[in-house]
C-alpha positions as CSV (number, residue, x, y, z in Angstrom):
1,X,25.8,-2.3,-7.1
2,X,22.3,-2.7,-8.4
3,X,20.9,-1.5,-5.1
4,X,23.0,1.7,-5.4
5,X,21.8,2.4,-8.9
6,X,18.1,1.9,-7.9
7,X,18.7,4.2,-5.0
8,X,20.2,6.9,-7.2
9,X,17.3,6.5,-9.7
10,X,14.9,7.0,-6.8
11,X,16.7,10.1,-5.6
12,X,16.8,11.5,-9.2
13,X,13.1,10.8,-9.7
14,X,12.2,12.5,-6.4
15,X,14.4,15.5,-7.2
16,X,12.9,16.0,-10.7
17,X,9.4,15.5,-9.3
18,X,10.0,18.0,-6.6
19,X,11.4,20.5,-9.0
20,X,8.4,20.2,-11.3
21,X,6.0,20.7,-8.4
22,X,8.0,23.7,-7.1
23,X,8.3,25.4,-10.5
24,X,4.6,25.0,-11.4
25,X,2.7,26.2,-8.4
26,X,-0.2,27.8,-10.3
27,X,-3.5,26.2,-9.1
28,X,-5.6,24.6,-11.8
29,X,-9.0,22.9,-11.8
30,X,-9.3,19.7,-13.8
31,X,-12.8,19.2,-15.2
32,X,-13.5,15.5,-15.4
33,X,-16.9,15.5,-17.2
34,X,-18.6,17.8,-19.6
35,X,-21.5,19.9,-18.3
36,X,-24.8,17.9,-18.3
37,X,-27.8,19.7,-16.9
38,X,-25.5,22.3,-15.2
39,X,-23.7,19.5,-13.3
40,X,-20.0,18.6,-13.9
41,X,-17.4,16.9,-11.8
42,X,-14.0,18.6,-11.1
43,X,-10.9,17.8,-9.1
44,X,-10.3,20.3,-6.3
45,X,-7.8,23.1,-7.2
46,X,-4.3,21.8,-7.0
47,X,-0.9,23.0,-8.2
48,X,-0.3,22.2,-11.9
49,X,3.1,20.5,-11.1
50,X,1.5,18.2,-8.6
51,X,-1.2,17.2,-11.1
52,X,1.4,16.5,-13.8
53,X,3.5,14.4,-11.4
54,X,0.5,12.4,-10.0
55,X,-0.7,11.8,-13.6
56,X,2.8,10.5,-14.5
57,X,3.0,8.1,-11.6
58,X,-0.6,6.9,-12.0
59,X,0.3,6.1,-15.7
60,X,3.4,4.2,-14.5
61,X,1.3,2.2,-12.0
62,X,-1.4,1.4,-14.7
63,X,1.3,0.3,-17.1
64,X,3.0,-1.9,-14.5
65,X,-0.3,-3.5,-13.4
66,X,-1.2,-4.2,-17.1
67,X,2.2,-5.8,-17.6
68,X,1.9,-8.0,-14.6
69,X,-1.6,-9.1,-15.6
70,X,-0.6,-9.8,-19.2
71,X,2.1,-12.2,-17.9
72,X,-0.6,-14.4,-16.4
73,X,-2.4,-14.8,-19.8
74,X,0.7,-15.9,-21.8
């Protein structure tokens, strides 16, 4: 039963992520640093929805890794 619920959660997450990417196809450029001597670093143009979904999953990964590391120091 637990395996079925995890599978359904995976399908729902993939569906919502796909919908966000599909509905937000406007290309944006993310500037990572302020201009310093006319040089700044940017992310190549990518769809806004993809940027949002990737940011969300990177945040989940960082939170998970932080939680795993904090268990070692208890």
